[in-house]
N, C-alpha and C positions, 0 to 999 in steps of 0.2 A: 382152821378159823379164819386166817385171812384171805386164803382163796374163795372161801363161801361168800365174804365180803365183795371181792374181787367179780366172782361171778354174777352176784346180785346187783353191783352196779353196772356191770356191762347189759345183762337184760334191761335195768331201769332205763339205762342212756337210750338201748334201741327201742323200746317202746315209746318214750317220748320222743324221739326223733322222729319215728313212724307218724305218730300223732299230730306233732308239729306240720310235717311234711305235708301230709293229708288235709289239715285246715287251710294251707296256703293256697292250694288248687281251686282254681274257679271253678262253679259249676256250671255245666254246659247243658243248655235246654236242646230240644229238637232241632229248632232252624239254627242255632248255632253250631251245634252237632255236625247237622249236614254241610253246612257251609265248610266247616272246618277240614272235613274230609274230601269234599271237593278241593279244596285249595291245597291240601295235602297230596292229593293224587296229581294235580297240575303240576306242582311244584317237582315231585318226583319224575315226572316226564320229561319236564325240563331238564332237570339235572342229570338223569340216567340216560335217556334216550340218545343213541349213537349220531342220529342225524335229524335232530329236532325240527319240526313242522310247526308252522304257527297254526294255532287251534281257530280256526274260524270256518265260514260257510262250506268253502272248497273243501276242506278235509273231512267235513259232515258230509258233503254229497258223496266222496269217494268212499267214505267207511260204510255208508248207507247201501252205495250202489254194490260194494264188494259183499255185504251182508247177503242182499236179496240175490246175487249170483249164486252164491255158495247154498243157499235153502233149497 
């Protein structure tokens, strides 16, 4: 009997925790979602890349030129 109450309490706590956590997350719209993805990608490149380069027009020109040469 006690194990049944314990299991029920654990399941109830998990459900309430999930609902509470889900309700606290902000809703992300289309534009916000895109900007969030772009900022996450840039942050990843800045943190993980072994020799980070500034993301500017020179890098864009280099990437575009390389892309056209490989096509």
